C-alpha positions as CSV (number, residue, x, y, z in Angstrom):
1,M,-83.9,-267.5,195.9
2,S,-85.5,-265.2,193.6
3,V,-86.2,-261.5,194.8
4,F,-90.1,-262.2,194.4
5,A,-90.1,-265.1,196.8
6,P,-91.5,-263.0,199.7
7,L,-94.2,-262.0,197.4
8,R,-95.6,-265.5,197.5
9,T,-96.6,-265.0,201.0
10,V,-99.0,-262.1,200.5
11,P,-102.1,-264.3,199.7
12,F,-101.7,-266.1,202.9
13,V,-101.6,-262.5,204.7
14,V,-104.7,-261.3,202.9
15,L,-106.5,-264.4,203.5
16,A,-105.6,-264.5,207.5
17,L,-106.7,-260.6,207.6
18,T,-109.8,-261.6,205.8
19,A,-110.5,-264.5,208.1
20,C,-110.3,-262.5,210.9
21,G,-113.6,-260.6,210.4
22,G,-112.7,-257.4,208.6
23,P,-115.3,-255.9,206.7
24,P,-116.0,-256.9,203.3
25,S,-114.8,-254.9,200.5
26,T,-117.0,-252.3,199.0
27,T,-115.5,-252.6,195.5
28,A,-118.6,-252.8,193.0
29,T,-119.4,-256.1,191.4
30,T,-121.4,-257.4,188.4
31,T,-123.5,-260.1,187.8
32,P,-121.7,-262.6,185.5
33,A,-123.6,-263.7,182.4
34,R,-124.0,-267.5,181.4
35,T,-121.8,-268.6,178.5
36,S,-122.0,-272.4,178.6
37,D,-122.9,-275.4,180.2
38,S,-119.6,-277.1,180.5
39,A,-119.8,-276.6,184.5
40,D,-123.1,-278.5,184.2
41,R,-121.0,-281.7,183.4
42,R,-118.3,-281.3,186.0
43,P,-119.0,-283.4,189.1
44,S,-119.0,-281.7,192.4
45,A,-116.4,-282.7,195.1
46,A,-118.6,-281.3,198.1
47,T,-121.8,-282.3,199.7
48,T,-125.1,-280.5,199.6
49,A,-126.2,-277.7,201.6
50,S,-127.4,-279.3,204.9
51,T,-128.4,-278.4,208.6
52,G,-124.7,-279.6,209.4
53,G,-125.7,-282.2,212.1
54,D,-124.4,-281.3,215.7
55,S,-123.2,-277.8,215.0
56,G,-126.2,-276.7,213.1
57,A,-123.9,-275.2,210.6
58,C,-124.5,-274.9,206.9
59,T,-122.4,-277.3,205.0
60,L,-121.5,-275.3,201.8
61,E,-120.7,-276.5,198.4
62,S,-117.5,-275.4,196.3
63,V,-118.3,-273.6,193.1
64,Y,-116.3,-274.6,190.1
65,F,-115.4,-272.4,187.1
66,T,-114.4,-273.0,183.7
67,Y,-110.7,-271.8,182.4
68,D,-110.3,-268.2,182.4
69,S,-113.9,-267.4,183.5
70,N,-115.6,-266.0,186.6
71,N,-119.2,-267.0,185.2
72,I,-121.4,-269.0,187.4
73,E,-122.9,-271.9,185.2
74,G,-125.7,-274.3,185.7
75,G,-124.4,-276.8,188.0
76,A,-122.9,-274.0,190.1
77,R,-126.4,-272.2,190.3
78,S,-127.9,-275.3,191.8
79,A,-125.4,-275.5,194.6
80,L,-125.5,-272.0,195.3
81,A,-129.3,-272.2,195.4
82,N,-129.1,-274.9,198.1
83,D,-126.4,-272.7,199.7
84,A,-128.6,-269.6,199.9
85,A,-131.6,-271.6,201.2
86,C,-129.5,-272.9,204.2
87,L,-127.8,-269.3,205.0
88,R,-131.2,-267.6,204.7
89,A,-132.5,-270.0,207.3
90,R,-129.5,-269.5,209.5
91,P,-129.0,-265.3,210.0
92,E,-126.2,-266.0,212.5
93,E,-123.8,-267.6,209.8
94,N,-121.2,-265.7,208.3
95,V,-119.4,-266.9,205.0
96,I,-115.8,-266.4,203.9
97,L,-115.8,-266.9,200.2
98,V,-112.2,-267.7,199.0
99,G,-111.5,-267.7,195.3
100,G,-108.8,-269.7,193.4
101,A,-107.5,-270.5,190.0
102,D,-105.3,-273.0,188.2
103,E,-101.6,-272.7,187.9
104,R,-101.7,-270.9,184.3
105,G,-101.1,-267.1,184.1
106,T,-99.4,-264.9,186.3
107,E,-99.6,-264.9,189.9
108,E,-101.3,-261.3,189.7
109,Y,-103.7,-262.3,187.1
110,N,-104.6,-265.5,189.1
111,L,-105.0,-263.3,192.2
112,S,-107.4,-261.2,190.5
113,L,-109.4,-264.0,188.9
114,G,-109.7,-265.6,192.2
115,D,-111.1,-262.5,193.7
116,R,-113.5,-261.9,190.6
117,R,-114.9,-265.6,191.2
118,A,-115.5,-265.1,194.8
119,R,-117.3,-261.9,194.1
120,A,-119.3,-263.4,191.5
121,V,-120.5,-266.0,193.9
122,R,-120.9,-263.0,196.6
123,V,-123.2,-261.3,194.0
124,Y,-125.2,-264.5,193.3
125,L,-125.9,-265.2,197.2
126,T,-126.9,-261.6,197.8
127,D,-129.3,-261.6,195.0
128,S,-130.5,-264.9,196.6
129,G,-131.4,-263.3,199.5
130,V,-128.2,-263.6,201.8
131,D,-127.2,-260.3,203.4
132,A,-124.2,-259.1,201.5
133,G,-122.9,-258.0,205.1
134,R,-122.5,-261.5,206.3
135,M,-120.0,-262.5,203.5
136,S,-116.1,-261.5,203.0
137,V,-114.4,-262.1,200.0
138,S,-110.5,-263.3,199.9
139,T,-108.5,-265.0,197.3
140,M,-105.8,-267.6,197.0
141,G,-105.1,-267.3,193.3
142,E,-102.9,-270.1,192.1
143,E,-101.9,-270.9,195.8
144,W,-103.7,-274.0,196.4
145,A,-103.3,-275.3,192.7
146,S,-102.1,-278.7,192.5
147,G,-103.5,-279.8,189.2
148,T,-101.0,-281.3,186.8
149,D,-103.8,-282.3,184.2
150,E,-106.9,-280.5,182.7
151,S,-109.2,-282.5,185.1
152,A,-107.2,-281.7,188.2
153,M,-106.9,-278.2,187.2
154,A,-110.6,-278.0,186.9
155,R,-110.7,-278.7,190.7
156,D,-108.3,-275.9,191.4
157,R,-110.6,-273.2,189.6
158,R,-113.3,-272.8,192.4
159,V,-114.6,-270.8,195.1
160,D,-114.8,-272.3,198.6
161,A,-117.3,-271.1,201.2
162,R,-116.6,-271.5,205.1
163,T,-119.0,-270.5,207.5
164,R,-118.4,-268.8,210.7
165,R,-120.6,-267.5,213.7
C-alpha cells in the first residue's frame, strides 16, 4: 500500500462537504474564451433541460470539454442555455456543479482542472441570469474516470450539474 493511498479519499470528502450545502467558494473566476468547435461534434449523453415530470425539478445536461481545457464550446453553450432557462424559471432550485477530468495528468492537476471546469460552468450560468448564490462548485478530478480510449476519456471530461431544493 502506498503512503499516498489515503489521499485518494480527499476528493470524496470535499464532495461530501460541498454537497451538504456549504457556501460556494469566493475564488475569482474568469469567463473562458472559445477556442474551437470540437465539442460541437461530441454527442451529449444527457437529456435536455425540462420541467422534470412529477418532481418539477430541472433536468440538467452534463457539459463536456476538450482535452486539457475548461473552455465552454458551442454544443455546451446550447445545453447551458437550456439549463439556465430552466433554473431561472425555478428560483427554488440550487445546483451543485461537479467537475471531472480523464485519467491523464497528476491527481492534483486533474482536481484543479475539474474545479476550473465547474467554475467555468458557474460563470456561464451566472452570466445567463442564474444567481451565483444558488450554485456550489466541487471537483472529482479523475476519481470517476473510466475511459480507456479517446472516446471514453472524452466522456470523463465533464461537469455534471445536480439540482437540490
